[in-house]
C-alpha positions in Angstrom: 19.6 -3.8 -5.3 17.4 -6.2 -3.0 16.7 -9.8 -3.4 13.4 -11.4 -3.5 13.3 -12.6 -0.1 14.2 -9.3 1.2 11.4 -8.1 -0.9 8.9 -10.2 0.5 10.4 -9.7 4.3 9.9 -6.1 3.5 6.2 -6.5 2.6 5.5 -8.6 5.1 6.9 -6.7 7.9 5.6 -3.5 6.5 1.9 -4.9 6.6 2.5 -6.7 10.0 3.7 -3.2 12.1 1.1 -1.7 10.2 -1.8 -4.0 11.6 -0.3 -3.5 14.7 -0.4 -0.2 14.8 -3.3 0.9 13.1 -5.7 -1.5 14.8 -5.9 -0.1 18.2 -5.3 3.0 17.0 -8.1 2.8 14.3 -10.4 1.3 16.7 -9.8 4.2 19.2 -10.3 7.4 16.6 -13.4 5.9 14.9 -14.9 4.5 18.2 -15.2 1.2 16.8 -14.7 -2.4 18.6 -11.0 -3.4 17.9 -11.9 -6.9 16.2 -14.1 -5.0 14.0 -11.5 -2.2 12.9 -8.8 -5.2 13.0 -11.1 -6.8 10.5 -11.2 -3.8 8.4 -7.4 -3.2 8.4 -6.4 -7.0 7.6 -8.6 -7.1 4.6 -8.0 -3.6 3.5 -4.2 -4.9 3.5 -4.6 -8.2 1.7 -6.8 -6.0 -1.1 -4.2 -3.6 -1.2 -1.4 -5.7 -1.7 -3.5 -7.8 -4.5 -4.6 -4.8 -5.9 -1.0 -3.4 -6.0 0.0 -6.5 -8.2 -3.1 -6.6 -10.3 -3.4 -2.5 -10.7 0.7 -2.7 -11.7 0.4 -5.5 -14.5 -2.7 -3.6 -16.2 -0.6 -0.4 -15.9 2.3 -1.4 -17.5 0.2 -3.5 -20.4 -1.7 -0.4 -21.2 1.3 1.9 -21.2 3.2 -0.6 -23.9 0.1 -0.4 -25.7 0.0 3.2 -26.0 3.6 4.2 -26.0 5.5 0.9 -27.0 7.3 0.7 -23.5 7.0 0.8 -19.8 9.4 3.7 -19.0 7.5 6.1 -16.6 7.6 9.9 -16.7 6.9 12.1 -13.9 3.4 12.5 -15.6 2.7 8.6 -15.8 4.1 8.3 -12.5 1.3 10.7 -11.0 -1.2 8.9 -13.3 -0.2 5.8 -12.1 -0.5 6.7 -7.9 -4.0 8.5 -8.8 -5.3 5.7 -10.7 -4.1 3.2 -8.0 -5.6 5.4 -5.1 -8.9 5.9 -6.8 -8.8 2.2 -7.6 -8.4 1.1 -3.8 -10.9 3.1 -2.4 -13.5 1.7 -5.0 -12.7 -1.4 -3.9 -12.3 -0.6 0.0 -15.1 1.9 0.7 -18.2 -0.3 0.1 -16.5 -3.1 2.3 -15.8 -0.6 5.0 -19.5 0.6 5.2 -20.9 -2.8 5.0 -18.5 -4.3 7.6 -18.8 -1.2 9.9 -22.1 -0.5 9.3 -21.3 2.9 8.4 -22.5 5.7 5.5 -20.1 5.5 2.3 -19.4 9.1 3.4 -18.1 8.0 6.8 -16.3 5.2 5.1 -14.7 7.1 2.7 -13.5 9.4 5.6 -11.8 6.4 7.3 -10.6 5.0 4.4 -9.0 8.8 3.5 -7.4 8.6 7.0 -6.1 5.2 6.5 -4.5 6.5 3.2 -2.8 9.4 5.0 -1.6 7.1 8.1 0.2 4.6 5.5 1.2 7.8 3.5 3.7 8.7 6.8 3.7 5.4 8.0 5.6 3.8 5.0 7.8 6.9 4.5 8.9 6.5 8.1 8.9 2.3 7.7 11.6 2.7 4.9 13.8 4.5 6.6 13.5 2.1 9.4 13.8 -1.0 7.1 16.7 0.3 5.5 18.7 1.5 8.5 18.1 -2.1 9.9 18.6 -4.4 6.5 20.8 -2.0 4.5 20.7 -2.7 1.0 24.0 -4.5 -0.2 26.5 -3.0 -2.2 26.6 -3.9 -5.9 29.2 -6.2 -6.5 32.2 -4.4 -8.8 32.2 -4.8 -11.8 35.8 -6.6 -13.2 37.8 -4.3 -15.2 38.9 -4.8 -18.9 
């Protein structure tokens, strides 16, 4: 199992490398000045981290009230993922539209593109992270 320090390093490096990749790429793809797209990327990253924390607490509390536990079935995990992403879209699309001076539809397309990027990026990042920082083996339990 990973330590708290390792989990913090994982999250910070994930966001750092994502910003290095997505800022110039997004500016190029969407024809937006790099500083402006970098601001969108940085704010989106911070909002996503805060939303992740708050949403998970709220989801677990609601689930506990509804079911008496927090063990998630496949159905619960799908609901969790869909509600998380819908909430993140609701938070970010208005900001992107306002900051970049684009319509809500354009902002939605940009945000969905970012979500697609992060889906692939996170998958590849986690493979690389596990190769560079392998999970330490669990200590052997003493035999009685």
